[in-house]
N, C-alpha and C positions, 0 to 999 in steps of 0.2 A: 617305239618309243621311251627313251631312257629315263627311268626311274632313277632320282637322287636323293631317294630314302632306303636306311638300311633296312635289310625287311627285319620285324623282332622276331627273336627268337622264345616265347614264351617259356619253355621248358627251365633254362636259364633265369629268364627274367623274375619268374613265379619263385625260383630256388633262392635267387636271390634279397628277396622280397621278404619270406620267411627267414630266411633267417638275418637277415636289418632286424626284423619283429621281433626276432626272439632274441638279440639281443637288448633292444630300448625296452621289452617286456619285463627282463632282469636287470635294467639297470647300469651294460655294460657299456654298453654305448646312448647319450642322450644329448642332446644341445647343452649350449653354454649355460650352466646357474642361470646368469641374469636373464636367457630366454626363460628357461625353465616359471621362472620368479615373475615375467612382465607378460606373457600370453597370454589374449583371453582377459586381462584383469582390466580392473577402473580404468588403469596407467595407462595402457594403450586404447583400450575402446570410448571411454570417455574422456581422458584430457588430449590423444593421441598422442601422446608423445613416443612416438614408434624409435625414435632413437636407443630407449633403453635397451630392445632389438641387437644391436651390433653390439660387436667385440671390439671393435677398434674405430679409431677414427685420424682424421691426418686435419689438422687447420695451419693454412701459410700466414704471414705480416706483411703480405705483400700489396695487399689493399686496405694496409694503415693509414696513406694519403687523403686516400677518398672518405674513410669512416675507422679512427681510429680505433674504438672501439668493439667493433663489429669480431675481430677475432678472438677476442678473451670475453664475450661474451658466448659464444659459441663452445669455447675451450669449458669453459667456468658449466652450461647448459650439461655438457656430454660429461663432465666430470662426475656430476652430482646425480647423470643416472647411470654411475659406473659404467663409465663406456672409457677403454686405456686410448690417451690421445699424445699424439707427436708432435710436436710444433716447431714449426719451419722459422725461425726467427732470420729475415731477409736484411741485414744488416747497413746498408748500402748506402752510402750519404745521399742527402738531397741534392 
């Protein structure tokens, strides 16, 4: 039987893990500041606002015919949590 998984080379994986740990411990490589600010805080744990852990998001106005406010509510919520937003304006005529 042929295995579909690549065998783990423990020595290389362990060295990579040590290298990454050293960089995180010495603050040379860290998650985004927004993630450090929100992880494990009441913002995510009690309020359930996990969108604060995102770096960027995208919203389209394509669904405005059925719910004209929905894209802008999402845009405002994400912006208030510090998420960089991209907005696609669907400007086709009705």
